[in-house]
N, C-alpha and C positions, 0 to 999 in steps of 0.2 A: 813846256814847263819854264816858268820864269826863273831868274837867277836866285831869288829869295827862296822859292820852293826847292830848287836844286840844292842850295846851301843847307837848308834844314834837312832834306832827305839824306844828304851825305853825313851830316852831323848825327842823325838818328842811327844810320847804319853803322857808323864807327863807334858810337857811344852806348848803344842800348845794352849790350852784354856787360860792359864795365859797370854801368849804373845798376843793372839787375844784381850783379855779384855783390856790389857794395851795399845795396839796401838789403839783400838777402842775408848778408853777414850780420846786419843789425837787427832785422825783423825776424828772420828764421822761417817764415811760412811762404813758400814759393808762389802759391796762388795769390795770396795777399800782396806780395811783393810785385808781381806782374801788374796787378790792378793799380797799385800806388805809382809805379814807374810809368805806366801808360798814362795815368792821370797827369803826372808831372810833364811828360812829353806833350800832351795835349795843351797844357797851360803854356808850355814853352812855344809851341807853334802859334798860339793865339797872340803871344807877345814876342815873336821871333826877332823883330827889329831891335828890341831892347835886350832880350836874352842873348842874341847872337853877338852882341858887343860886350857882354859880361866877360870879365877876365878869366873866369873858370866856368863855362856853361855846364859842364858835367857836374860840377859841385852844386850848381844851381838846381839841376834836375834832382840830385840826391837829396838836397835839403828840402826841396818842394815835396818830394815823395815822403820823406820822413815827417814833415809837417802835416801832410794830408793824413798820414796814419795816426798822428796824435790827435788831429781834429776829429777823425772818425771815432777814435777811442773815447774822446770826451763826450761826443754825442751819445755813444752807447753807455757810457759811465760804468763800464766793466772791463777789467783787464783780462786779456787772453794770455794764459801762461805759456811760457816758452819751454815746453817739455821735450822729451825725447822724440815724440811723434810729430813735433812742429815742423821738421824739415822732411818733406815727402821724399820718397825714394827717387822720383823723377828729377829732383834738383841735383842729386848726387849722380844718378845714372846719366843725366844730360851733360855731365862734365863741368858744370858751373863751379862747383867747389868740391874738393876732395872729402871723402867720407870722414876720415879721422880729423881733418881740420875743422869741418863743420861741427862735428860732435864736440870738439874742444872749444870752439867759438861759442856754442850754445851754453856752455858752463861759465863763461865770463860774464861779469856784470855788464849791463846794457851800454854804459858810457865807454867801457873798454872795447866792446864789440864795435861801436861806432867809430872809435879812433882807429882801430885796426882796419876796418873797412875803408875809411877815407885815406889813411896813410899808405896802406899796402895794396889794396885792391884798386883804388882810384888814383894812386900815386900823387896825392896832394902833399905839399910841404906842410910843415908844422903850422905856419901862419894861415895857410889856406884851410886846413882842417879846423883850426881854432875859430876862424871866421864862420865857417859853415855851422859849427856846433854852438857858436856863441859863448865860447869859453876862452880863457887865457892860453897863450901858446905854452906856457910852463905846465899848465894842467894837461894839455895834450901830450906833452913829453912824459909827464909822470904816468898818465894812463897807459901810454904806449909801452913804457918800460915795464910796468907791472903786467900788462897783457902778454907781452913777448916772453917774459920770464915764466909766466904761468903756462903759456902754450908750449914753450920749449920743454918744460918739465913733463907736461902731460903727453906730448908727442914722443918724447924720449921713452917714457914708460910704456907707451903703446908699441913702439918699435922693439923694445926689450921683450915684450910679450909675444912677439911673432917669431916664427921659424923662417928658414930660408925660402919657403914657398909663399910667405906673406900671410899665412894662416895663423890666427891666434892659437897659442899653445896653452 
């Protein structure tokens, strides 16, 4: 295995779960997310000399996956609703995202989900998230503040509705 292949293999192994989690928080459909992230990694491999030098290659993968999803949507010209059944049980059972957090994330507007995913799951700074999303850093901060406030309120309400065994009362 040459150095370039080994470098990409290491990057893939270290980054795939983070990228899946990030795109899942934004898209919500695990099967679709796996396709999008795999497509993004395939594109990254095809251009690894360039992508490997990118200041945030994980963000490049996430942005490419999200762009691929938008492109596919445009080709189909129909929107797939993000409903309660959009997150399959295996995404939650697989431990990618906590059940309560995923349910609360699905209720957020899309841009807020994207900001949460990039800032909290992928650990990008405000400027990096703004660059990935193509919006101003102040807009990222505003979306993040609104999303966190909403999530706190929803998750606190969920916690108040459970007993000591964690079962909803």
